[in-house]
Each structure stands twice: as structure tokens, then as C-alpha cells.
N, C-alpha and C positions, 0 to 999 in steps of 0.2 A: 452527577453522572447519569447518563441514560444508557440502557443496554437493550440490545435486540439479539435474539438467537435465530440463526438460520442453519438448519441441519445441526452439525456438530460444532459450528463456529459461534463465538460470542463476539458481537460488534458493540463497542462502547464509544460514547462521545463524552470527552472529558475536557475540562479546562487545562491549559498547559501546566499549571502548578500542581495538578492532580495526577499527572502521568507517572506511573510507577517507574522506578529506576531501571527495571529489567526490560522495558519496552525498547525494541530495536528501532532506531530512527536514522535518517540520513540528512545530510545538508542538502536542502532543496534549492535548486538553481534555475527553475523554469526551463529545463532541458527535456530531452527525449529518452533518458536512460532509466531503466528499471533494474534494481539490484536484487540479487538473492540475499537472504540473511547471511551475514558474515562479511559481505562486501561493503566497506565503509566509504567508498568513493562517492562523490556528489551524484545525486539522482533525484528523480521526482516520482519514483515508484518503488515499492518493496513487495517481494513475494516470499511466502513461507509455506511450508508443507504442514499437513496435519500433525500435531504433536510437537512441532518445532517451536521456535522463538515467537513471542508476541511481537507484532509490528505496529508502528504508528506513523502517522503523517500529521503535519500541522497545516491549517488553512486560516486565512483571514479573508481576503477578497477573492480567493481562488476557490475552486470546487473540489471537494473530496469525492472519490469514487472507490467503491469496494466491489471486487469480483470474488465470489466464492464458489468452489466446487467441492466435492467430497474429499479431494486430495490436496488442494492448494487454496490459498487466499492471496489476493493481490490488492494492495492499497495504492491509490494514485493521488497526486497533488496536481490538479489540472488547472492550467492557466492558458491564456491566449498564446503565450510564447511556447509553452510545453506542447500545445497542439501543433503549432507550426514546426516545432523541432521533432515531431514524430512520436510523442509519448503514446498516443492511442494506437498508432501503427505497430508499436513494440509489444502490445499485449499478447498477440498470438504466438510470439516467440517464447512466452512464459506459461501460457495456459493452452494446452493442446486439446484436441477433441477427446483423446484418451483420458484426460484428467476429469472430464465432465461426467 
């Protein structure tokens, strides 16, 4: 496992078998949807607020992206299909200028 700290956030890279059971994940479908923690519908992004649930995404041949602000963290599973389906376009719906 490797860890990086950005502000008050800890970002860790782990193998799938090392992911703690309490990490919130979704079924990734190469779509354009970002879920808030607690929404278990299919998505390719997750957002959490400071002090809330730990989130995680899985990647193989896709690209992970993590956006952090003092108030929120957003993790994305980026693929060619998710870009076409508007995943990156959905980011401003979840991280507003006031969050930065």
C-alpha cells in the first residue's frame, strides 16, 4: 500500500484484496454518473465530505482521478466510455467553487 497526504485527506493505493471492508464502492459501468456516499446505484465516481465515509474505486486499464478540496473528495474511474457518457462533465455538479 502507498499513501499520500493532501491537506486533511489521505489517498491510498492498494491491491483489491487489501481494501478494507468499510470502504464505500460502487459497481462501475463506464457511465457518466457520480454518486454521493450512500447511493449504491451503478456509477463511475464517488464523492464524500470531510469526516464521512472512506471511498474507493477500482481500475485496471482505466485511469483513476481524485479531486480534493478542504470540504469534499471525489474519486473517478475514467474510461473512454465514461468520458463519452459525461463523467468529467458531471464533476462541477459535485464540487462547487464554494467547496474549494
